[in-house]
Each structure stands twice: as C-alpha cells, then as structure tokens.
C-alpha positions in Angstrom: 13.5 11.2 -9.5 9.8 10.5 -9.9 7.2 10.2 -7.2 4.5 7.6 -7.3 1.6 7.8 -4.8 -0.8 5.1 -3.5 -3.8 5.3 -1.1 -4.1 1.8 0.5 -7.4 0.5 1.9 -9.1 -2.7 3.0 -12.3 -3.6 1.1 -14.8 -5.6 3.0 -17.6 -7.7 1.6 -18.9 -6.8 -1.8 -21.7 -8.1 -4.1 -19.0 -10.0 -6.0 -17.3 -11.3 -2.8 -19.9 -11.4 0.0 -17.9 -13.9 2.1 -15.0 -11.4 2.5 -14.3 -10.7 6.2 -15.4 -7.3 7.6 -12.6 -6.0 9.7 -12.8 -3.7 12.7 -11.3 -0.2 12.5 -8.3 -1.4 14.6 -7.7 -4.4 12.4 -7.8 -2.2 9.3 -5.4 0.3 10.9 -3.0 -2.6 11.8 -2.9 -3.9 8.3 -2.3 -0.4 6.9 0.5 0.2 9.5 2.2 -3.1 8.5 1.8 -2.2 4.8 3.6 1.2 5.4 6.3 -0.5 7.4 6.8 -3.1 4.6 6.9 -0.4 2.0 9.5 1.7 3.9 11.7 -1.4 4.6 11.6 -2.6 1.0 12.0 0.7 -0.9 14.4 2.4 1.5 16.7 -0.7 1.2 17.1 0.2 -2.5 17.6 3.9 -2.1 14.1 5.2 -2.4 12.3 7.6 -0.1 8.9 6.6 1.3 6.6 9.0 3.1 3.0 8.8 4.4 0.8 11.9 5.0 -2.0 12.3 7.6 -4.6 11.0 5.2 -2.7 7.8 4.6 -1.4 8.6 1.1 2.0 6.8 0.6 4.5 8.5 -1.7 7.6 6.8 -3.1 10.3 8.9 -4.6 12.6 6.8 -6.8 14.6 6.4 -10.0 12.9 3.0 -10.4 10.6 2.6 -13.5 6.9 3.0 -12.8 6.0 -0.5 -13.7 8.7 -2.0 -11.4 7.5 0.2 -8.5 3.9 -0.7 -9.2 4.7 -4.4 -9.3 6.4 -4.3 -5.9 3.5 -2.3 -4.3 1.0 -4.8 -5.8 2.9 -7.8 -4.3 2.9 -6.1 -0.9 -0.8 -5.2 -1.1 -1.7 -8.8 -2.0 0.3 -10.2 0.8 -1.8 -8.2 3.3 -5.2 -8.5 1.4 -5.3 -4.8 0.7 -6.1 -2.7 -2.3 -4.9 0.8 -3.3 -5.8 3.7 -5.5 -2.8 5.0 -7.5 -2.3 8.8 -7.9 
C-alpha cells in the first residue's frame, strides 16, 4: 500500500484574486474539519486509511493509483474552496 499526504489550507485574497473572502480562524478551522471528515468518509468507504496529524497533514494509505487518489482529493478541496500542498 502507498501513502499520499496533503496539507490543506484556505487561501484568502491574493493579487490575482483580490475579491476572495478573508475568513476568520474559526471559519478556516471549520472548513478544514469538514474536509477531513469528508476525506475520512469517502476513502474509508473504499478500504483506505485516513489519518491527520497535529499539524493538519492528512495521510491516505491506499492501493488506489496516485492519480485516482489525487483526483478525489482535488474534488473535495474544490467543493470547500480549499487548496492543499501534496507531500
């Protein structure tokens, strides 16, 4: 089995997107909690293991091909207006 890791985050306003909402720390934490719950629900339903460390890094242990795993994570991130760094 392989492990793929992602560090999700919310990106506020940028020079390219200055109209993007700035969220409070609580709002960001809520979005990240929902993302983790969605990841756990989705991946554990297909036999994968999902873990989150104290820093917020989410690791998925699976037999799934990397591209398939990444595509699912990408869809979940987009649904919550989040981004993630892949490790």
